[in-house]
C-alpha positions in Angstrom: 0.0 0.0 0.0 1.3 3.4 -1.0 1.9 5.7 2.0 0.6 9.3 2.0 4.2 10.5 1.9 4.9 8.5 -1.2 1.7 9.6 -2.8 2.5 13.2 -2.0 6.0 12.8 -3.5 4.6 11.3 -6.7 2.0 14.0 -7.0 4.6 16.7 -6.5 6.9 15.1 -9.1 4.0 14.9 -11.6 3.0 18.6 -11.1 6.7 19.7 -11.3 7.3 17.8 -14.5 7.8 20.0 -17.6 5.5 17.7 -19.7 2.7 18.2 -17.2 2.9 22.0 -17.4 3.2 21.9 -21.2 0.2 19.5 -21.6 -2.0 21.7 -19.3 -1.0 24.9 -21.1 -2.0 23.2 -24.5 -5.4 22.3 -23.0 -5.9 25.8 -21.7 -5.1 27.3 -25.2 -7.4 24.8 -26.9 -10.3 25.5 -24.6 -9.7 29.3 -24.8 -9.7 29.0 -28.6 -13.0 27.1 -28.4 -14.4 30.0 -26.2 -13.6 32.5 -29.0 -15.2 30.3 -31.7 -18.3 29.2 -29.9 -20.9 31.9 -29.2 -20.7 32.7 -25.5 -23.4 33.5 -22.9 -24.3 36.1 -21.8 -22.6 38.2 -24.4 -24.7 36.6 -27.2 -28.5 37.1 -27.1 -30.5 33.9 -26.6 -32.3 34.3 -29.9 -28.9 34.4 -31.8 -27.7 31.3 -30.0 -30.9 29.4 -31.0 -30.5 30.5 -34.6 -26.8 29.4 -34.6 -27.2 26.0 -33.0 -29.8 23.3 -33.1 -31.7 22.6 -29.8 -29.8 19.4 -29.2 -26.4 21.0 -29.8 -27.2 23.9 -27.6 -28.2 21.7 -24.8 -24.9 19.8 -25.0 -22.9 23.0 -25.2 -24.7 24.4 -22.2 -24.4 21.2 -20.2 -20.6 21.0 -20.5 -20.1 24.8 -20.1 -18.8 25.6 -23.6 -21.2 28.5 -24.0 -19.6 30.3 -21.0 -16.1 28.9 -21.0 -14.3 31.5 -19.1 -16.7 31.3 -16.1 -17.1 27.5 -16.1 -16.0 25.8 -12.9 -13.8 23.3 -14.8 -12.0 26.1 -16.6 -11.3 27.8 -13.3 -10.0 24.4 -12.0 -7.9 24.0 -15.1 -6.3 27.4 -14.5 -5.6 26.5 -10.9 -3.9 23.2 -12.0 -1.7 25.1 -14.5 -0.8 27.6 -11.8 0.1 24.8 -9.3 2.2 23.1 -12.0 4.1 26.3 -12.7 4.7 26.9 -8.9 5.9 23.3 -8.4 8.2 23.4 -11.4 9.7 26.7 -10.3 10.2 25.6 -6.7 11.8 22.3 -7.8 14.3 24.0 -10.1 14.9 27.4 -8.5 17.6 26.4 -5.9 20.0 25.2 -8.6 19.2 28.2 -10.8 19.8 30.6 -7.9 23.1 29.0 -7.0 24.1 29.3 -10.6 23.0 33.0 -10.6 24.3 34.0 -7.2 27.7 32.1 -7.3 29.0 32.1 -10.9 31.6 29.6 -11.9 34.7 31.8 -12.2 37.6 29.4 -12.5 37.5 26.7 -15.2 39.0 23.4 -13.9 40.9 21.2 -16.4 37.9 18.9 -16.9 35.7 21.8 -17.7 38.2 23.3 -20.1 38.4 20.0 -22.1 34.6 19.8 -22.3 34.0 23.4 -23.5 33.1 23.5 -27.2 34.4 27.0 -27.9 38.0 27.6 -26.8 41.5 28.4 -28.1 45.1 28.4 -26.9 47.8 30.9 -27.9 51.5 30.9 -27.0 52.6 33.7 -24.7 55.9 34.8 -23.4 54.8 35.2 -19.8 51.6 35.1 -17.7 51.3 38.9 -17.2 51.7 39.7 -20.9 49.0 37.2 -21.8 46.6 38.4 -19.1 47.0 42.1 -19.9 46.4 41.4 -23.7 43.3 39.4 -22.8 42.0 42.1 -20.4 42.3 44.8 -23.1 40.7 42.5 -25.8 37.8 41.7 -23.5 37.3 45.5 -22.8 37.3 46.0 -26.6 34.3 43.6 -27.1 32.3 45.2 -24.3 33.1 42.8 -21.4 34.5 43.8 -18.0 37.0 41.1 -16.8 37.9 40.4 -13.2 41.0 38.7 -12.0 40.6 35.5 -10.1 43.3 34.8 -7.6 44.7 31.2 -7.4 47.4 29.9 -5.2 50.0 29.9 -8.0 48.6 32.1 -10.7 45.9 34.5 -11.8 43.0 33.9 -14.3 40.3 36.1 -15.8 36.6 35.8 -15.8 34.1 38.0 -17.7 30.4 37.8 -18.2 27.4 39.7 -19.6 23.7 39.5 -19.0 23.6 37.0 -16.1 20.0 38.1 -15.5 18.9 36.2 -18.6 19.4 33.0 -16.6 16.4 34.0 -14.5 14.2 34.9 -17.5 12.3 31.7 -17.3 11.1 32.6 -13.8 10.0 36.0 -15.1 7.9 34.2 -17.7 6.6 31.9 -14.9 5.6 34.8 -12.8 3.8 36.5 -15.7 1.8 33.3 -16.4 0.9 33.1 -12.7 -0.3 36.7 -12.7 -2.4 36.2 -15.8 -4.0 33.0 -14.5 -4.6 34.6 -11.1 -6.3 37.5 -12.7 -8.5 35.1 -14.8 -9.5 33.1 -11.7 -10.4 36.3 -9.8 -12.5 37.6 -12.7 -14.2 34.3 -13.1 -15.1 34.1 -9.4 -15.8 37.7 -8.5 -16.0 39.7 -11.7 -19.3 40.6 -13.5 -20.6 42.3 -16.6 -23.8 44.0 -17.4 -25.5 46.9 -19.0 -27.6 50.0 -18.3 -29.5 52.2 -20.6 -30.0 55.9 -19.7 -31.9 58.7 -21.3 -30.9 62.4 -20.9 -31.2 63.4 -17.3 -31.8 59.9 -16.0 -29.9 58.6 -13.1 -29.4 55.0 -12.0 -27.4 52.8 -9.8 -28.8 49.4 -11.0 -27.0 47.3 -13.6 -28.7 44.5 -15.5 -26.3 41.6 -15.4 -25.9 39.3 -18.4 -27.4 36.4 -16.5 -30.6 38.3 -15.9 -29.9 39.4 -12.3 -29.8 43.0 -11.0 -26.8 44.4 -9.3 -27.0 47.6 -7.2 -24.0 49.8 -7.2 -22.9 51.8 -4.2 -23.2 55.0 -6.3 -25.3 56.2 -9.3 -24.5 57.4 -12.7 -26.4 60.2 -14.5 -26.5 60.9 -18.2 -26.2 64.6 -18.8 -26.4 64.3 -22.6 -25.5 61.9 -25.3 -25.1 62.0 -29.1 -23.9 60.6 -32.3 -21.5 61.9 -34.9 -21.9 60.7 -38.5 -19.8 60.4 -41.6 -20.8 62.2 -44.7 -22.7 59.2 -46.0 -24.8 59.2 -42.8 -23.2 56.1 -41.2 -22.4 56.4 -37.4 -18.9 57.7 -36.7 -18.8 58.1 -33.0 -21.2 57.8 -30.0 -20.5 59.8 -26.9 -22.1 60.4 -23.5 -21.5 62.9 -20.8 -21.8 61.1 -17.5 -21.8 62.2 -13.9 -21.1 60.0 -10.9 -23.3 60.7 -7.9 -22.4 59.2 -4.5 -24.3 60.0 -1.3 -26.1 62.8 -3.0 -22.8 64.4 -4.1 -21.3 64.7 -7.6 -17.9 63.1 -7.4 -16.8 62.7 -11.0 -17.7 63.9 -14.5 -16.5 62.6 -17.8 -17.4 62.4 -21.5 -16.9 58.9 -22.7 -16.6 57.4 -26.2 -16.3 53.8 -27.3 -12.7 53.2 -26.2 -12.4 55.7 -23.4 -14.5 54.5 -20.5 -15.4 56.1 -17.2 -13.8 54.3 -14.3 -14.9 54.8 -10.7 -14.2 52.5 -7.8 -13.1 49.7 -10.1 -16.3 49.8 -12.2 -15.9 50.6 -15.9 -18.6 52.3 -18.0 -18.1 51.8 -21.7 -20.0 53.5 -24.5 -21.7 50.5 -26.2 -24.7 51.8 -28.1 -26.9 54.8 -28.9 -30.4 55.1 -30.4 -34.0 56.1 -30.2 -35.9 54.9 -27.2 -39.4 55.3 -28.8 -40.4 58.0 -26.4 -40.9 61.7 -26.9 -38.2 64.1 -25.7 -39.8 67.4 -26.8 -43.0 68.3 -28.6 -42.8 71.6 -30.4 -46.1 73.5 -30.6 -47.5 76.8 -31.7 -49.8 78.4 -29.1 -52.7 80.7 -30.1 -55.3 82.1 -27.7 -58.8 80.8 -28.6 -60.2 84.3 -28.5 -57.5 85.6 -30.9 -58.5 86.8 -34.4 -56.2 86.9 -37.4 -55.7 90.6 -36.8 -54.6 90.4 -33.2 -53.2 86.9 -33.0 -49.9 86.5 -31.3 -48.7 83.1 -32.1 -45.7 81.8 -30.2 -43.7 78.6 -30.1 -43.2 76.4 -27.1 -41.5 73.1 -26.3 -42.9 70.7 -23.7 -41.6 67.3 -22.5 -43.6 64.3 -21.1 -45.3 65.0 -17.8 -43.5 68.4 -17.4 -46.1 71.1 -16.7 -45.5 74.2 -18.8 -46.9 77.5 -17.7 -48.6 79.2 -20.7 -49.7 82.1 -18.5 -50.3 82.8 -14.8 -53.6 80.8 -14.8 -52.9 78.1 -17.4 -50.5 75.2 -17.5 -50.0 72.6 -20.3 -48.8 69.0 -19.8 -48.0 66.3 -22.4 -49.8 63.4 -20.7 -49.4 60.8 -23.4 -47.9 60.3 -26.9 -49.0 57.5 -29.2 -46.7 57.0 -32.2 -49.3 55.0 -34.2 -52.8 55.2 -32.8 -56.0 53.4 -33.7 -59.4 53.9 -32.1 -61.4 50.8 -31.4 -64.3 50.0 -29.1 -64.2 53.5 -27.6 -60.5 53.2 -26.7 -57.3 54.6 -28.1 -54.7 51.9 -28.7 -51.1 51.9 -29.8 -50.8 49.9 -33.0 -47.0 49.9 -33.4 -43.9 51.7 -32.1 -43.3 53.3 -35.5 -44.4 56.9 -36.0 -47.1 56.4 -38.6 -50.2 58.1 -37.2 -49.1 60.0 -34.1 -51.4 61.4 -31.5 -50.6 63.6 -28.5 -52.8 63.8 -25.5 -52.4 67.2 -23.7 -53.9 68.3 -20.4 -54.8 72.0 -20.1 -55.3 73.1 -16.6 -57.0 76.5 -16.2 -58.4 78.2 -13.2 -61.3 79.4 -15.3 -62.1 75.9 -16.6 -61.9 74.3 -13.2 -61.3 70.7 -14.3 -58.4 69.6 -16.6 -59.2 69.8 -20.3 -58.3 66.8 -22.5 -56.8 68.3 -25.6 -55.9 65.9 -28.4 -53.8 66.4 -31.5 -55.5 65.5 -33.8 -58.9 66.1 -32.3 -60.2 62.6 -31.7 -63.9 62.4 -31.7 -65.3 61.3 -28.4 -62.1 62.1 -26.6 -61.1 65.6 -27.4 -62.3 68.6 -25.5 -60.4 71.1 -27.6 -63.3 73.6 -27.7 -63.1 74.1 -23.9 -59.4 75.1 -24.0 -58.5 78.8 -23.7 -55.7 78.1 -26.1 -55.4 76.3 -29.4 -52.3 74.3 -30.3 -50.8 73.2 -33.6 -47.9 70.8 -33.9 -44.7 72.1 -35.3 -42.0 69.4 -34.7 -41.4 66.3 -32.7 -38.1 65.4 -31.1 -37.9 61.8 -30.1 -35.8 60.7 -27.1 -32.6 58.8 -27.3 -30.9 56.4 -25.0 -27.2 55.8 -24.4 -26.3 52.1 -23.9 -23.5 51.6 -21.4 -21.6 48.3 -20.9 -20.7 48.0 -17.2 -18.0 45.7 -16.0 -16.2 45.0 -12.8 -13.0 42.9 -13.3 -11.0 42.9 -10.2 -8.3 40.7 -11.7 -7.5 42.9 -14.6 -4.6 44.6 -12.9 -3.0 41.2 -12.5 -3.7 40.2 -16.1 -2.2 43.4 -17.5 0.8 43.3 -15.1 1.3 39.7 -16.3 1.2 40.7 -19.9 3.8 43.4 -19.4 6.0 41.0 -17.4 5.5 38.4 -20.1 6.9 40.9 -22.7 9.9 41.5 -20.5 10.5 37.8 -19.8 10.2 36.8 -23.5 12.6 39.6 -24.5 15.1 38.3 -22.0 14.5 34.7 -23.2 14.9 35.4 -27.0 17.1 38.4 -27.3 19.4 38.5 -24.2 22.0 35.8 -23.8 24.3 35.1 -20.9 27.9 35.3 -22.2 30.8 33.9 -20.1 34.5 34.0 -20.9 37.4 32.4 -19.0 41.1 33.1 -19.5 43.8 30.9 -17.9 47.6 30.7 -18.4 48.5 27.0 -18.7 51.4 24.9 -19.8 51.3 22.4 -22.6 52.7 18.8 -22.5 56.2 20.2 -23.3 56.0 22.8 -20.5 55.5 25.8 -22.8 53.4 28.6 -21.5 50.0 29.1 -23.3 47.0 31.3 -22.8 43.9 29.2 -22.8 40.6 31.1 -23.2 37.1 29.8 -23.9 33.5 30.8 -23.5 29.9 29.9 -23.7 26.5 31.5 -24.2 23.1 30.1 -23.1 21.5 31.0 -26.4 22.2 32.5 -29.8 25.5 30.5 -30.0 26.2 31.5 -33.6 26.4 35.1 -32.6 28.7 34.2 -29.7 31.0 32.2 -32.0 31.4 35.3 -34.1 32.1 37.4 -31.0 34.7 34.7 -29.9 36.5 34.9 -33.2 36.7 38.7 -32.8 38.1 38.2 -29.3 40.7 35.8 -30.6 41.8 38.3 -33.3 42.1 41.1 -30.7 44.1 39.0 -28.3 46.5 37.9 -31.0 46.8 41.6 -32.2 47.5 42.7 -28.6 50.1 40.0 -28.1 51.8 40.9 -31.4 51.9 44.6 -30.4 53.3 43.6 -27.0 55.9 41.4 -28.7 57.0 44.3 -31.0 57.2 46.7 -28.0 59.3 44.1 -26.1 61.7 43.7 -29.1 62.0 47.5 -29.5 62.9 47.8 -25.8 65.4 45.0 -26.0 67.0 46.6 -29.1 67.2 50.0 -27.3 68.7 48.3 -24.3 71.4 46.6 -26.4 72.2 49.9 -28.2 72.6 51.6 -24.9 75.1 49.1 -23.7 
């Protein structure tokens, strides 16, 4: 029987295995791709889903969660497993990586020198001349050598971009942040929408799953509009919004499609704009009933729904009802459709002289209109329909982690693919015949072709430095002999 300790060890080894992490990542990518190809709830309307898939297919997709992949419990579990695999692999390999990073190998022993693929030996007259030539050559190619002290001689060690050895852990951290953000959004994030008309204020959001969410503040639409191209197609929607909290205006902003209002972690995006089927303003000409063509003083007024308008000190006018397409049937006025085909306006005229409110209809509907009792007559001039602004509202508390992970991923991949850790060792040695030689070799953890070119350049510079040193030595010897 396997003990719990043995089972834990095997589980840890499985999680820490590279193939486990790669396999889980492949599954995540495949499922995420399926989530972009299959229509997702609640972003997609139910009618559109029913048109796209047969009832049997839709039932299967709903049952296994493929119509809401990124919030499915098994997808959250999959992201947790990937995260655990990355953590296990990092913990398992980090101690060796850290030792390699924190304590670089500075002196190449003989066995290491024999196994190094890129190396060369050059005859030198003495150790100091060879080391000085190598130091100057290393400086020429952009490396900063340091002398390593041994009991009987010196050697050189130079390196560049040691940080690239830790690049894989930067990528691991970025993946963990991205998955963490995805898990947080799946568990605690939400999306919804709210439609507002001019002057309307609301703190309730209709979530995509049909539920309502009450915000700790309210948003008011001050105005909204649409800009068009010359051919009449929409160019831009905009809304001027005000955030109201505890009865106080705390923030104002004009938003457009890609520039949301953000307050307390909640984002308001401009999503749509269009007519709401309701009257915003009814423009009327007002004429006193007692007026004659000679003394008539016609004036224009604009009234909104259920907004009393004072015509004079004793008379107010209210738009009680607007019917875009009316029909009279069985002694009742009905709305036939939402299209403006046969509009009718029901006005209430309240006058101190008349006593009771007067039902004024445009047009004068027989059996309903009391237009003759009104002290004023009205004629329609224009009709301004109301418009709504559609706002997409989202709360994604994990987005900071996702975007931080994306940035960190860019840094990590840059280190992985474009930054290589270069190491060079230089050691004075003696060959089998006891002659003094300068052994130097190097390695790079990636982009080895470029390193071999750099190593050839280093070889040429060392040889040139040694030649120059030899010529200087010969000139000094000649001068010394001539002096004698």
